[in-house]
A tleap script that builds the chain and sets N, CA, C and O, in Angstrom:
source leaprc.protein.ff14SB
mol = sequence {
  NMET ARG THR PRO ASP GLY ARG PHE PHE SER
  THR GLY LEU PRO SER GLY PHE PRO ASP LEU
  SER GLY PHE ARG TRP ILE ASP GLY LYS ALA
  PHE TYR ILE GLU VAL LYS ASN ALA THR GLY
  LYS PRO ARG GLU ASP GLN ILE ARG PHE HIE
  HIE MET LEU THR SER HIE ASN ILE ILE HIE
  GLY ILE ALA ARG SER VAL ASP ASP ALA ARG
  MET ILE VAL GLU GLY ALA LEU ILE GLY TYR
  GLY PHE ASP ASP TYR GLU GLY GLY ILE CALA
}
set mol.1.N position { 1.526 12.758 -32.541 }
set mol.1.CA position { 1.939 12.469 -33.895 }
set mol.1.C position { 1.545 13.659 -34.775 }
set mol.1.O position { 0.485 14.258 -34.591 }
set mol.2.N position { 2.404 13.984 -35.720 }
set mol.2.CA position { 2.134 15.093 -36.634 }
set mol.2.C position { 1.926 14.579 -38.061 }
set mol.2.O position { 2.509 13.578 -38.478 }
set mol.3.N position { 1.090 15.289 -38.780 }
set mol.3.CA position { 0.866 14.985 -40.194 }
set mol.3.C position { 2.031 15.570 -40.999 }
set mol.3.O position { 2.808 16.360 -40.462 }
set mol.4.N position { 2.166 15.197 -42.282 }
set mol.4.CA position { 3.270 15.732 -43.090 }
set mol.4.C position { 3.303 17.262 -43.156 }
set mol.4.O position { 4.367 17.854 -43.339 }
set mol.5.N position { 2.131 17.904 -43.006 }
set mol.5.CA position { 2.119 19.373 -43.056 }
set mol.5.C position { 2.283 20.012 -41.675 }
set mol.5.O position { 2.089 21.218 -41.525 }
set mol.6.N position { 2.642 19.203 -40.657 }
set mol.6.CA position { 2.964 19.731 -39.341 }
set mol.6.C position { 1.830 19.804 -38.338 }
set mol.6.O position { 2.054 20.153 -37.179 }
set mol.7.N position { 0.611 19.479 -38.762 }
set mol.7.CA position { -0.518 19.511 -37.827 }
set mol.7.C position { -0.507 18.252 -36.969 }
set mol.7.O position { -0.006 17.206 -37.381 }
set mol.8.N position { -1.074 18.373 -35.761 }
set mol.8.CA position { -1.202 17.196 -34.902 }
set mol.8.C position { -2.330 16.319 -35.409 }
set mol.8.O position { -3.382 16.813 -35.814 }
set mol.9.N position { -2.101 15.007 -35.385 }
set mol.9.CA position { -3.104 14.035 -35.811 }
set mol.9.C position { -3.846 13.532 -34.586 }
set mol.9.O position { -3.230 13.189 -33.577 }
set mol.10.N position { -5.160 13.486 -34.673 }
set mol.10.CA position { -5.978 12.947 -33.589 }
set mol.10.C position { -6.995 11.986 -34.175 }
set mol.10.O position { -7.656 12.294 -35.168 }
set mol.11.N position { -7.117 10.818 -33.553 }
set mol.11.CA position { -8.108 9.844 -34.019 }
set mol.11.C position { -9.506 10.209 -33.559 }
set mol.11.O position { -10.492 9.723 -34.112 }
set mol.12.N position { -9.598 11.070 -32.541 }
set mol.12.CA position { -10.890 11.400 -31.966 }
set mol.12.C position { -11.328 10.413 -30.896 }
set mol.12.O position { -12.384 10.584 -30.287 }
set mol.13.N position { -10.523 9.382 -30.663 }
set mol.13.CA position { -10.848 8.378 -29.650 }
set mol.13.C position { -10.416 8.878 -28.273 }
set mol.13.O position { -9.499 9.693 -28.170 }
set mol.14.N position { -11.071 8.395 -27.214 }
set mol.14.CA position { -10.686 8.834 -25.873 }
set mol.14.C position { -9.286 8.354 -25.490 }
set mol.14.O position { -8.786 7.360 -26.016 }
set mol.15.N position { -8.679 9.071 -24.577 }
set mol.15.CA position { -7.361 8.713 -24.073 }
set mol.15.C position { -7.393 7.313 -23.473 }
set mol.15.O position { -8.299 6.981 -22.708 }
set mol.16.N position { -6.405 6.496 -23.820 }
set mol.16.CA position { -6.328 5.137 -23.292 }
set mol.16.C position { -7.048 4.097 -24.117 }
set mol.16.O position { -7.027 2.917 -23.768 }
set mol.17.N position { -7.692 4.503 -25.215 }
set mol.17.CA position { -8.417 3.557 -26.061 }
set mol.17.C position { -7.439 2.509 -26.595 }
set mol.17.O position { -6.359 2.862 -27.067 }
set mol.18.N position { -7.805 1.215 -26.527 }
set mol.18.CA position { -6.895 0.147 -26.968 }
set mol.18.C position { -6.512 0.240 -28.448 }
set mol.18.O position { -7.182 0.897 -29.245 }
set mol.19.N position { -5.419 -0.436 -28.786 }
set mol.19.CA position { -4.875 -0.399 -30.143 }
set mol.19.C position { -5.774 -1.067 -31.174 }
set mol.19.O position { -5.907 -0.575 -32.294 }
set mol.20.N position { -6.390 -2.180 -30.805 }
set mol.20.CA position { -7.213 -2.952 -31.735 }
set mol.20.C position { -8.598 -3.171 -31.151 }
set mol.20.O position { -8.762 -3.308 -29.939 }
set mol.21.N position { -9.581 -3.201 -32.022 }
set mol.21.CA position { -10.937 -3.537 -31.580 }
set mol.21.C position { -11.593 -4.376 -32.662 }
set mol.21.O position { -11.203 -4.336 -33.828 }
set mol.22.N position { -12.593 -5.130 -32.252 }
set mol.22.CA position { -13.270 -5.993 -33.210 }
set mol.22.C position { -14.594 -6.484 -32.667 }
set mol.22.O position { -15.057 -6.052 -31.611 }
set mol.23.N position { -15.190 -7.398 -33.412 }
set mol.23.CA position { -16.528 -7.898 -33.131 }
set mol.23.C position { -16.544 -9.405 -33.329 }
set mol.23.O position { -16.078 -9.910 -34.351 }
set mol.24.N position { -17.082 -10.122 -32.346 }
set mol.24.CA position { -17.202 -11.581 -32.447 }
set mol.24.C position { -18.583 -11.911 -33.005 }
set mol.24.O position { -19.590 -11.722 -32.323 }
set mol.25.N position { -18.632 -12.395 -34.224 }
set mol.25.CA position { -19.906 -12.743 -34.860 }
set mol.25.C position { -20.625 -13.858 -34.118 }
set mol.25.O position { -21.855 -13.916 -34.121 }
set mol.26.N position { -19.867 -14.742 -33.483 }
set mol.26.CA position { -20.463 -15.905 -32.831 }
set mol.26.C position { -21.450 -15.520 -31.723 }
set mol.26.O position { -22.448 -16.208 -31.513 }
set mol.27.N position { -21.165 -14.410 -31.011 }
set mol.27.CA position { -22.049 -14.007 -29.910 }
set mol.27.C position { -22.374 -12.514 -29.894 }
set mol.27.O position { -23.051 -12.034 -28.985 }
set mol.28.N position { -21.893 -11.782 -30.897 }
set mol.28.CA position { -22.217 -10.362 -30.991 }
set mol.28.C position { -21.482 -9.474 -30.001 }
set mol.28.O position { -21.916 -8.352 -29.741 }
set mol.29.N position { -20.379 -9.955 -29.447 }
set mol.29.CA position { -19.644 -9.170 -28.460 }
set mol.29.C position { -18.463 -8.447 -29.097 }
set mol.29.O position { -17.803 -8.965 -29.998 }
set mol.30.N position { -18.217 -7.241 -28.606 }
set mol.30.CA position { -17.050 -6.470 -29.023 }
set mol.30.C position { -15.849 -6.915 -28.194 }
set mol.30.O position { -16.002 -7.454 -27.097 }
set mol.31.N position { -14.656 -6.684 -28.732 }
set mol.31.CA position { -13.435 -6.952 -27.976 }
set mol.31.C position { -12.406 -5.865 -28.265 }
set mol.31.O position { -12.447 -5.201 -29.300 }
set mol.32.N position { -11.482 -5.704 -27.318 }
set mol.32.CA position { -10.453 -4.674 -27.406 }
set mol.32.C position { -9.115 -5.271 -26.984 }
set mol.32.O position { -9.030 -5.984 -25.985 }
set mol.33.N position { -8.071 -4.972 -27.756 }
set mol.33.CA position { -6.740 -5.514 -27.501 }
set mol.33.C position { -5.738 -4.366 -27.385 }
set mol.33.O position { -5.636 -3.522 -28.275 }
set mol.34.N position { -5.010 -4.349 -26.288 }
set mol.34.CA position { -3.888 -3.426 -26.119 }
set mol.34.C position { -2.630 -4.212 -26.471 }
set mol.34.O position { -2.324 -5.213 -25.823 }
set mol.35.N position { -1.901 -3.771 -27.487 }
set mol.35.CA position { -0.714 -4.478 -27.967 }
set mol.35.C position { 0.524 -3.925 -27.256 }
set mol.35.O position { 0.768 -2.718 -27.249 }
set mol.36.N position { 1.294 -4.831 -26.663 }
set mol.36.CA position { 2.535 -4.451 -25.985 }
set mol.36.C position { 3.637 -5.434 -26.366 }
set mol.36.O position { 3.366 -6.587 -26.700 }
set mol.37.N position { 4.888 -4.963 -26.313 }
set mol.37.CA position { 5.999 -5.893 -26.502 }
set mol.37.C position { 6.227 -6.647 -25.198 }
set mol.37.O position { 5.446 -6.503 -24.258 }
set mol.38.N position { 7.277 -7.439 -25.128 }
set mol.38.CA position { 7.506 -8.308 -23.969 }
set mol.38.C position { 7.655 -7.548 -22.657 }
set mol.38.O position { 7.339 -8.085 -21.596 }
set mol.39.N position { 8.129 -6.316 -22.713 }
set mol.39.CA position { 8.351 -5.553 -21.483 }
set mol.39.C position { 7.465 -4.320 -21.359 }
set mol.39.O position { 7.555 -3.586 -20.375 }
set mol.40.N position { 6.612 -4.087 -22.349 }
set mol.40.CA position { 5.771 -2.893 -22.336 }
set mol.40.C position { 4.760 -2.890 -21.202 }
set mol.40.O position { 4.222 -3.933 -20.832 }
set mol.41.N position { 4.509 -1.707 -20.656 }
set mol.41.CA position { 3.560 -1.548 -19.556 }
set mol.41.C position { 2.446 -0.596 -19.983 }
set mol.41.O position { 2.690 0.347 -20.735 }
set mol.42.N position { 1.222 -0.840 -19.506 }
set mol.42.CA position { 0.133 0.080 -19.842 }
set mol.42.C position { 0.300 1.416 -19.116 }
set mol.42.O position { 0.773 1.468 -17.981 }
set mol.43.N position { -0.099 2.490 -19.794 }
set mol.43.CA position { -0.098 3.816 -19.185 }
set mol.43.C position { -1.288 3.933 -18.226 }
set mol.43.O position { -2.195 3.101 -18.248 }
set mol.44.N position { -1.276 4.959 -17.397 }
set mol.44.CA position { -2.369 5.146 -16.448 }
set mol.44.C position { -3.707 5.312 -17.157 }
set mol.44.O position { -4.717 4.787 -16.689 }
set mol.45.N position { -3.735 6.044 -18.295 }
set mol.45.CA position { -5.007 6.208 -19.003 }
set mol.45.C position { -5.495 4.871 -19.573 }
set mol.45.O position { -6.701 4.652 -19.679 }
set mol.46.N position { -4.576 3.982 -19.939 }
set mol.46.CA position { -4.963 2.658 -20.422 }
set mol.46.C position { -5.498 1.798 -19.279 }
set mol.46.O position { -6.413 1.000 -19.479 }
set mol.47.N position { -4.939 1.955 -18.097 }
set mol.47.CA position { -5.445 1.220 -16.932 }
set mol.47.C position { -6.843 1.716 -16.569 }
set mol.47.O position { -7.714 0.915 -16.231 }
set mol.48.N position { -7.062 3.025 -16.635 }
set mol.48.CA position { -8.411 3.566 -16.378 }
set mol.48.C position { -9.407 3.013 -17.395 }
set mol.48.O position { -10.524 2.644 -17.034 }
set mol.49.N position { -9.002 2.955 -18.672 }
set mol.49.CA position { -9.888 2.412 -19.708 }
set mol.49.C position { -10.175 0.939 -19.414 }
set mol.49.O position { -11.305 0.482 -19.589 }
set mol.50.N position { -9.165 0.200 -18.972 }
set mol.50.CA position { -9.336 -1.201 -18.573 }
set mol.50.C position { -10.387 -1.314 -17.467 }
set mol.50.O position { -11.246 -2.194 -17.522 }
set mol.51.N position { -10.329 -0.432 -16.464 }
set mol.51.CA position { -11.318 -0.470 -15.378 }
set mol.51.C position { -12.727 -0.256 -15.919 }
set mol.51.O position { -13.660 -0.934 -15.489 }
set mol.52.N position { -12.894 0.673 -16.851 }
set mol.52.CA position { -14.210 0.916 -17.443 }
set mol.52.C position { -14.688 -0.319 -18.203 }
set mol.52.O position { -15.838 -0.732 -18.050 }
set mol.53.N position { -13.815 -0.910 -19.021 }
set mol.53.CA position { -14.201 -2.101 -19.779 }
set mol.53.C position { -14.556 -3.249 -18.840 }
set mol.53.O position { -15.529 -3.966 -19.072 }
set mol.54.N position { -13.773 -3.421 -17.785 }
set mol.54.CA position { -14.037 -4.482 -16.813 }
set mol.54.C position { -15.384 -4.279 -16.134 }
set mol.54.O position { -16.123 -5.241 -15.928 }
set mol.55.N position { -15.708 -3.046 -15.788 }
set mol.55.CA position { -16.977 -2.772 -15.100 }
set mol.55.C position { -18.186 -3.113 -15.967 }
set mol.55.O position { -19.287 -3.309 -15.452 }
set mol.56.N position { -17.985 -3.182 -17.272 }
set mol.56.CA position { -19.063 -3.530 -18.203 }
set mol.56.C position { -18.914 -4.949 -18.760 }
set mol.56.O position { -19.612 -5.329 -19.701 }
set mol.57.N position { -18.000 -5.729 -18.172 }
set mol.57.CA position { -17.761 -7.116 -18.608 }
set mol.57.C position { -17.465 -7.227 -20.103 }
set mol.57.O position { -17.995 -8.101 -20.789 }
set mol.58.N position { -16.619 -6.340 -20.589 }
set mol.58.CA position { -16.266 -6.319 -22.008 }
set mol.58.C position { -14.947 -7.066 -22.212 }
set mol.58.O position { -13.999 -6.891 -21.446 }
set mol.59.N position { -14.900 -7.889 -23.238 }
set mol.59.CA position { -13.708 -8.670 -23.578 }
set mol.59.C position { -12.562 -7.715 -23.927 }
set mol.59.O position { -12.691 -6.870 -24.813 }
set mol.60.N position { -11.440 -7.864 -23.218 }
set mol.60.CA position { -10.268 -7.034 -23.509 }
set mol.60.C position { -9.047 -7.589 -22.785 }
set mol.60.O position { -9.167 -8.395 -21.862 }
set mol.61.N position { -7.876 -7.147 -23.217 }
set mol.61.CA position { -6.657 -7.569 -22.554 }
set mol.61.C position { -5.420 -7.038 -23.239 }
set mol.61.O position { -5.486 -6.379 -24.276 }
set mol.62.N position { -4.289 -7.344 -22.629 }
set mol.62.CA position { -2.986 -6.988 -23.179 }
set mol.62.C position { -2.454 -8.195 -23.942 }
set mol.62.O position { -2.349 -9.290 -23.390 }
set mol.63.N position { -2.123 -7.990 -25.201 }
set mol.63.CA position { -1.557 -9.060 -26.025 }
set mol.63.C position { -0.096 -8.744 -26.315 }
set mol.63.O position { 0.237 -7.667 -26.808 }
set mol.64.N position { 0.758 -9.695 -26.002 }
set mol.64.CA position { 2.183 -9.564 -26.296 }
set mol.64.C position { 2.585 -10.447 -27.473 }
set mol.64.O position { 3.753 -10.507 -27.857 }
set mol.65.N position { 1.582 -11.136 -28.038 }
set mol.65.CA position { 1.809 -12.008 -29.192 }
set mol.65.C position { 0.468 -12.245 -29.881 }
set mol.65.O position { -0.591 -11.928 -29.340 }
set mol.66.N position { 0.538 -12.806 -31.075 }
set mol.66.CA position { -0.687 -13.186 -31.787 }
set mol.66.C position { -1.447 -14.226 -30.974 }
set mol.66.O position { -2.676 -14.189 -30.904 }
set mol.67.N position { -0.721 -15.149 -30.364 }
set mol.67.CA position { -1.371 -16.176 -29.540 }
set mol.67.C position { -2.135 -15.554 -28.375 }
set mol.67.O position { -3.241 -15.990 -28.058 }
set mol.68.N position { -1.552 -14.534 -27.731 }
set mol.68.CA position { -2.261 -13.839 -26.653 }
set mol.68.C position { -3.558 -13.223 -27.167 }
set mol.68.O position { -4.611 -13.365 -26.547 }
set mol.69.N position { -3.470 -12.543 -28.299 }
set mol.69.CA position { -4.657 -11.885 -28.857 }
set mol.69.C position { -5.748 -12.905 -29.161 }
set mol.69.O position { -6.915 -12.684 -28.836 }
set mol.70.N position { -5.377 -14.003 -29.774 }
set mol.70.CA position { -6.364 -15.050 -30.082 }
set mol.70.C position { -6.967 -15.623 -28.809 }
set mol.70.O position { -8.171 -15.876 -28.755 }
set mol.71.N position { -6.150 -15.831 -27.785 }
set mol.71.CA position { -6.635 -16.372 -26.524 }
set mol.71.C position { -7.645 -15.414 -25.876 }
set mol.71.O position { -8.670 -15.856 -25.356 }
set mol.72.N position { -7.360 -14.115 -25.905 }
set mol.72.CA position { -8.273 -13.119 -25.335 }
set mol.72.C position { -9.610 -13.158 -26.059 }
set mol.72.O position { -10.666 -13.215 -25.428 }
set mol.73.N position { -9.560 -13.128 -27.382 }
set mol.73.CA position { -10.793 -13.078 -28.176 }
set mol.73.C position { -11.551 -14.396 -28.105 }
set mol.73.O position { -12.742 -14.407 -27.794 }
set mol.74.N position { -10.882 -15.494 -28.386 }
set mol.74.CA position { -11.565 -16.794 -28.426 }
set mol.74.C position { -12.032 -17.245 -27.043 }
set mol.74.O position { -13.047 -17.931 -26.927 }
set mol.75.N position { -11.300 -16.866 -25.998 }
set mol.75.CA position { -11.669 -17.251 -24.640 }
set mol.75.C position { -12.582 -16.257 -23.945 }
set mol.75.O position { -12.978 -16.466 -22.798 }
set mol.76.N position { -12.918 -15.168 -24.643 }
set mol.76.CA position { -13.776 -14.114 -24.078 }
set mol.76.C position { -13.227 -13.633 -22.731 }
set mol.76.O position { -13.975 -13.459 -21.769 }
set mol.77.N position { -11.906 -13.423 -22.683 }
set mol.77.CA position { -11.257 -13.032 -21.440 }
set mol.77.C position { -11.478 -11.548 -21.155 }
set mol.77.O position { -11.501 -10.725 -22.070 }
set mol.78.N position { -11.637 -11.228 -19.893 }
set mol.78.CA position { -11.860 -9.844 -19.480 }
set mol.78.C position { -10.676 -9.389 -18.634 }
set mol.78.O position { -10.493 -9.847 -17.506 }
set mol.79.N position { -9.877 -8.484 -19.191 }
set mol.79.CA position { -8.758 -7.905 -18.457 }
set mol.79.C position { -7.479 -8.705 -18.459 }
set mol.79.O position { -6.614 -8.482 -17.611 }
set mol.80.N position { -7.332 -9.635 -19.392 }
set mol.80.CA position { -6.126 -10.463 -19.446 }
set mol.80.C position { -4.878 -9.578 -19.484 }
set mol.80.O position { -4.792 -8.647 -20.285 }
set mol.81.N position { -3.910 -9.879 -18.609 }
set mol.81.CA position { -2.633 -9.186 -18.606 }
set mol.81.C position { -2.578 -7.923 -17.770 }
set mol.81.O position { -1.498 -7.362 -17.582 }
set mol.82.N position { -3.717 -7.457 -17.260 }
set mol.82.CA position { -3.727 -6.227 -16.465 }
set mol.82.C position { -3.497 -6.475 -14.979 }
set mol.82.O position { -3.296 -5.518 -14.231 }
set mol.83.N position { -3.518 -7.723 -14.528 }
set mol.83.CA position { -3.394 -8.027 -13.098 }
set mol.83.C position { -2.153 -7.418 -12.457 }
set mol.83.O position { -2.209 -6.959 -11.316 }
set mol.84.N position { -1.049 -7.409 -13.169 }
set mol.84.CA position { 0.204 -6.890 -12.611 }
set mol.84.C position { 0.202 -5.374 -12.442 }
set mol.84.O position { 1.109 -4.823 -11.818 }
set mol.85.N position { -0.805 -4.694 -12.989 }
set mol.85.CA position { -0.805 -3.233 -13.010 }
set mol.85.C position { -1.968 -2.629 -12.238 }
set mol.85.O position { -2.200 -1.423 -12.329 }
set mol.86.N position { -2.700 -3.429 -11.486 }
set mol.86.CA position { -3.879 -2.935 -10.778 }
set mol.86.C position { -3.546 -1.841 -9.778 }
set mol.86.O position { -4.380 -0.974 -9.515 }
set mol.87.N position { -2.352 -1.863 -9.220 }
set mol.87.CA position { -1.980 -0.835 -8.262 }
set mol.87.C position { -1.472 0.435 -8.914 }
set mol.87.O position { -1.010 1.346 -8.226 }
set mol.88.N position { -1.553 0.507 -10.238 }
set mol.88.CA position { -0.972 1.623 -10.974 }
set mol.88.C position { -1.655 2.956 -10.789 }
set mol.88.O position { -1.026 3.998 -10.978 }
set mol.89.N position { -2.934 2.955 -10.424 }
set mol.89.CA position { -3.643 4.217 -10.240 }
set mol.89.C position { -4.498 4.145 -8.994 }
set mol.89.O position { -4.785 3.064 -8.479 }
set mol.90.N position { -4.896 5.294 -8.524 }
set mol.90.CA position { -5.756 5.349 -7.327 }
set mol.90.C position { -7.218 5.277 -7.715 }
set mol.90.O position { -8.090 5.310 -6.847 }
savepdb mol mol.pdb
quit
């Protein structure tokens, strides 16, 4: 992405970092949501990030709707929606 003056914009976040992140006050846990449309697939860097989050038991998943996002956060789900893509990287 470029800024209006033509420079590249960088968030400074690592490659594959999910679209949304937040904090659950009820238990002090962080959560991460990768937003996709009905047919969207995670990139390889997003799958690698998913593996890192899973290895640390961090709440995260792919949300294709508001209901999905709420289910991931409220249910403290780890890796929701990534099952179909586990073979995506070595």
